[in-house]
C-alpha positions in Angstrom: 27.4 -28.6 -12.3 27.7 -30.5 -9.2 28.5 -27.7 -7.0 25.5 -26.0 -8.0 23.4 -28.9 -7.3 24.5 -29.2 -3.8 24.3 -25.7 -3.3 20.6 -25.4 -4.6 20.1 -28.3 -2.1 21.4 -26.3 0.7 19.1 -23.4 0.3 16.0 -25.5 -0.6 16.8 -27.0 3.1 17.4 -24.1 4.6 14.0 -22.7 3.3 11.8 -25.9 3.6 12.6 -25.5 7.5 10.3 -22.3 8.4 8.1 -23.7 5.8 7.7 -26.4 7.8 7.1 -25.3 10.8 4.5 -22.7 9.4 2.7 -24.7 7.6 2.1 -27.8 10.1 1.1 -25.2 13.1 -2.4 -25.2 14.4 -4.2 -22.1 14.1 -5.3 -21.1 17.5 -8.8 -19.7 18.0 -9.0 -16.2 19.1 -5.6 -15.4 17.7 -4.6 -13.4 14.4 -4.8 -15.6 11.8 -3.1 -15.2 8.0 -5.7 -15.9 5.3 -4.1 -16.7 1.9 -6.4 -16.2 -0.6 -6.5 -17.4 -4.4 -5.1 -15.5 -6.9 -8.5 -14.5 -8.6 -9.9 -13.5 -4.9 -9.2 -10.5 -2.8 -8.1 -11.7 0.8 -9.9 -8.6 2.5 -13.4 -9.7 0.9 -12.5 -13.2 1.7 -12.0 -12.0 5.6 -15.4 -9.9 5.3 -17.6 -12.8 3.7 -16.5 -14.5 6.9 -17.3 -11.8 9.4 -14.2 -11.4 10.9 -12.2 -8.1 11.1 -8.8 -7.2 8.9 -5.8 -7.0 11.0 -2.8 -4.7 10.6 -2.3 -1.6 7.6 -0.5 -3.7 5.3 -1.6 -6.6 3.0 0.0 -8.5 0.8 -0.8 -9.4 -3.4 -2.5 -13.1 -2.4 -3.0 -12.8 1.8 -4.1 -10.5 4.8 -4.3 -10.6 8.5 -7.4 -11.5 10.2 -9.1 -12.1 13.8 -12.7 -12.6 15.4 -14.0 -13.2 18.7 -16.3 -15.4 17.5 -15.3 -18.9 17.6 -15.0 -21.2 13.8 -13.0 -18.2 12.1 -10.8 -20.7 10.5 -13.8 -23.1 9.1 -15.5 -19.6 8.2 -12.7 -18.0 6.1 -12.0 -21.8 4.5 -15.8 -21.6 3.8 -15.7 -17.9 2.1 -12.6 -19.4 -0.4 -9.1 -19.3 1.8 -6.9 -21.6 0.3 -5.4 -21.4 3.9 -5.5 -20.4 7.0 -2.2 -20.2 8.8 -1.2 -19.0 12.5 -0.6 -14.9 11.9 2.1 -15.3 15.0 3.9 -17.6 13.8 4.2 -15.5 10.5 4.8 -12.6 12.2 7.6 -13.8 14.4 9.1 -15.3 11.0 8.8 -11.6 9.8 10.4 -10.2 12.2 7.3 -8.3 13.3 
């Protein structure tokens, strides 16, 4: 049982480092942002309500990339219902894009 606990702690430690980088990175105005939506909303609808553009052909069940030339996108996305707005550049680097 001790080996399983040690193994799980190591795996969680490896996963926590990238998550900490993503969650602590400030969002840069004018860059692509990842919109995280609650399960009862569609990320694309949040992006439309925030008067932003969807970026890329792919979306995840609770997330999508968005961009806008108009300042204040992060605040607009949160006001439109996004749970979180993350730096899209860092996310794409972590995913290998």
